[in-house]
N, C-alpha and C positions, 0 to 999 in steps of 0.2 A: 509510502512512496512520495518523493518530492514532486510537487506539481510543476508544470511547464509554464513559463511566462513568455508571452509574445507581446511585447510592448506593454500596454496596460491590461491585456487580456491574460487570464490565468486558466489554463486547461487542466482538467482533472486527470492526472496521469494514471491513477488506478483504474478509472473507468475505461480509458483508452487502451490500457494493457489488457483488460479483460475482454474487450471487444476484439482486439487483435488476436488474443489467444483463441477465442472462439472461431474466428475466421481461419486461422492456421489449423485448428482441429478439424474443421470441415474440409479444408484442403487436403489434409492428411488422409481423411476417410475417402475422398474422391480418388486420390492417387492410389491408395491401397485397394480400391474396388475396381481398378481397371480389368477389363476382360470379363466382368460379370454382366448379367442382363441389364440393358440400359434402363428399362422401365423400373426394375427393382432398385437400381442405383439412384435414380431420381427420387424415389420414395425415401430411401435411406438418407439422402442429402437433405430432404425436406424435414425429416425427423431431427437431424443434427442441428439445422438452423433453429428449429423450434426449441431445442434443448438450450441453445445459447441464449435465446430470448427469455426462456423460463429462468435460467440462471441469473441473468441480470435483474429480472423483475423480483425474484425472491431475495436476492442479495440486497437490493435497495429497499424493498418492502419490509425486510426483517427489522428495520429501525422501529417499526410499529410495535414489535415485541420487546425489543431491547430498551427503548426509551420512548414510550408512547406520548408522554406529555410534551416532549420537544416537538413532535409532529402536530399535536393539538394546538400548541401555542404558536408554533412557527411552521406552517405547512411546507414552506420552502426548504425545510430541513431534508426532505426526501430528495431534493435535487443535489445537495452537497454532501450528505452523510449516508451511512449504511449501518447495518447491524454488526459491523466489525467481524471478528473471528467467528462469532456465532452465526452471523448472516452468511459468511463464506461457506461454512459446512452445511447449513440448511439449504443453500442454493445448490451445492454440489450433490446433496442427497436427493433433492427434487429432480435435478437434471438426470441423475442416474436412474431413478425410478421411471422417469418418462421414457428414457432410451431403452431400459429393460423391457418395459411394456410394449413399446412399438417394434422392437427388434426381436421379440419372442418368436415371430413367424420363421426366423432363420435357425431356430433351435438354440440350445444353451451355448454351444461352441460358437455359432455364427454371431449371436448377440454379443457374446463376450469379446469376440475379435473386433467387432465394429466399435464397441464402447472403448476398447483398448486403443484403437487407432485414433479415435476422436480425443480421448484423454491424453494420448502421447503428444499430440500437437499442442494442446491446451497447456499442459504442464511445462513443456519445453519453453514456450514463450513466457509464461508466468515466472519460471525460475530464472531465465535469462534477464528479464526485466528487473527482478529483485537484485540480481548481481550488479546491474549497471545503475539502477536508480536508488537502491536502499541496501547497500552491501552489508551494513551492520545487522540487518534482519535476516540475512541469508545464513541458514544453519544447516546442520548435517542432514536433516530431513529433506531440505530443498535440493541439496547436492545429490542425494540418493534418487529423489524424484526426477531430477533432470537426466541423470545417467540411465535410469530405468526407462524413462520415456523415449530416449533415443534408441535404447536397445529394443524396446517393443516396436517402435516405428520401423526399425531396420528388419526386424524379424517378420513383421506382418506387412511388408511393403507390397506384397501381392496376396490378397485373401484367398485366391483360388488355390493357393498351396495348402490351405487349411484342410481340405479334403484329403490331400496326400498324407499329411501328418496324422489325420484320424485313421486312415487305413493302416499306416505303419504301427500306430498305437494298438489297434485292435487285432491286427493280423500277425504281428510278430512281437512276442514278449521280449525277446532280446533287444529289438530296436526300441521298444518302449522304455526298457531299463536304461539304455544308453541315452535316450532323449531326456529322461528324468535326471540322470547323473549330470549331463551337460547343463541342464537348467539350474541345478543346485550349485554347480561350480561357477556358472555365470553370475548367479546372484551373489555368491561369495566375493567374486572379483569386483562386482559393482559396489559392494559394501566397502571394500578396501580402497577402491578408486574414489568413492564418495568421501571417505575420511581424508584422503590426500587432497582432493579438490577443496574441501572445506578449509583445511589448514592453509592452502595456498591463497584462498580468497581472503582469509583473515590476516595473514602476516607474511605470505610468501610472494612468489613472482607475480601472481595475478593481482595481489593487493598493490604492489608497486606500479603495475601497469595502469590500474584504475585510478590510483592517487595521482599519477603524473610524476614526471621526473623533476619538475621545477620546485623550488622551495617557496612556500607561502610567505607573503610579506608579514612583518611583525604585527601590523594592525590592519584590519580589513573586515569586509562583510561576508567573506566566504567561510565555509566550514573549515575548522582547523586554524583559523586566524584569531588573533586577539581582538575581542570585541571593542569597537570604538567607544571611548568614555563619553558620557554626556551628563549634564546637570540641567534640569528643567524645573519649572514651578508647577505646583498643583493648583487646584481651584481655590485653595486658601492662601495662595501665594507663598507656600512653604517649598523649600528646595527638595527635589527628589533626584537622586543620582545613582548611577550604576555602582559607584565606589561604595555607597552605603551598604550594599549587599555583598561586599567582598567575603569570600569564604562560603557562600551559599550558591546553590544552583539558581539561576535567574531565568525566568520566562519573560521575554520582552515581546509584547504584542502591539503592532502598529495598526491603527484603524481610523475611520472617520464616521461621522453620524449619517452621512448621506449614502454610504456604501451598503447596499442591500445584503450582500454576502456577509458583511461585518455584523449586521443586525441579527442574522441567523446564528452566527458564531458566538455572539456576546453571552448568551445564557450558559454556554459551555465554558467560557472564560471565567464567569462568575462562580460556576460550580467548581472549577479547578482551583480558583483562589480559596474558596471556603474549605476545600479538601485539604490543601496544604497548610492553610492558616491554623487549622485544628491540630496539625502535627508538629508545629514548631517553626523554626527558622531555617531548616536545612534546604528548603525550596521556597523561593520568593517569586511573586508575580509582579511585574511592572507594566502597566498598560500605558501606551503612548498615543494620545490623540494628536493626529497631524493637524493642529489648529490653523496652520497657515492655509489650509484648504477648506476651512469652515467659514460660515457666514459671521459667527460671533462666539465668544466664549460663553455668553449667556445661553446660547442654544445648546452647547455641549453640557453645561451644568444642568439645564432643564431635562435633557435626554437622560443623564445619569439618574436624576431624581424620579423621572416618570417610570423608569424600568427597575428602579430599586437596586442599581449596581453599586457595590461598595468596595470594589478592588481599587488599589492605589492607582491614581490617574495623573500622568504627567502631560503637560500641554506643550507641544512642540510648535511654539508661536511662529517661528521663522522657517520651520521645515528643515532645520539643520541636522537634527538627529536622523530624520528620514533620509536625507541626502547621504549622511555618513554610512548608513546601513543599506544604501542603494535600493530603497523602497520605491517602486514605481506603480505597484498595484496593491490593493488592499483586500482582505487583511494579510499581514505578513508576520510571522512569529519566529523568534530565535530562542534557542535554548543554550544558555551560556553556563559552562561548568564553574566549579568553585575556584578555578585558576584564572577565570576570565576569558577562556577560550570558547569560541562558538562551536558547538558540537552538532546542532541541528538547525536547519534553515527551512522553514515551511511556508509555502505560498498558498493562498486561498483558505477557505474555511476548514478548520480542524476540529474534530469532535473531542469531547472530554476524554473518552476512552483512548483515542489515538494520542492525544497530547500526554496523557498519563503514562501510556506505554513508552513513549519516547523519553520522558523524564526518567522513568525507571531504568531505561537502557543507559542513559548518561550516568545515573547513580551507580549502576553495576560496573561501569567502566572506570570509575574513580578509585 
């Protein structure tokens, strides 16, 4: 997900989305539990809040499993990065186990209903956030999850009806068969609606609404615009330009030596450079130091040598390239396709796995 920039401050959108999803999940549980014993409700809500905290902690802490050396070398990595997809599912499993253990006093049905309500609110916010912040990552599974979460939320809007369904299920076989048939039909309809929603998100009415009705300018710093050309010198006073990489996907990363977030990201940039350098010239990396905001060129050169960074470095002595790309906060990364069009614009620290995933997405779209 693209981070949010407020002046020179960059907010981690992904973390904000997960926190908001947790809050809405707890709210959905509270709404669905109306009419139940107040003391029991407060216990259930406390468990739900603990599940949210556990989810965030495991998601962040999973970086120790996925990339332990980045944490050892740069402890601040835990602030900016996570374990990615592996961390996501580890966190979800941990929260599920916690809720299952704490809600077991309500029986299997009662525990499942509470977990379903909590999850329905969480999934709804997460899927909607993907839709608006990272539409290209929104796939069929997300559309199914969103519709299923809404369906479950509506179905369980009052958990005191759960006992009525149990009685119908155990007391009347005909009613049980009807409920089962209705459930299967509902899931089938959700599957079809999910396919339709996915199609509209990618290329239909929803895509047009999210993209906006206005035409993008020929050259600019937004996604879908032609990347502004630039030519800068490197530390050896050799020319580096965007045009030199025509026909390749280019990753352009803006940074400064005094930026602490940049320092955390730099090992990931180096790893990305080495990864694609070993594969050929289909993907190129061009690092741009905004030298106009540095104390000296010598300081930048010393920084590169001290940390052993070998990626191509362009010196933006006047800050003109940063101005062209409207870079106000560091680091900022752009992925430009082989036609010279900006496909991804990322603010804040981006991990190796996340950058690689986004590059692969651009490759697949070409």
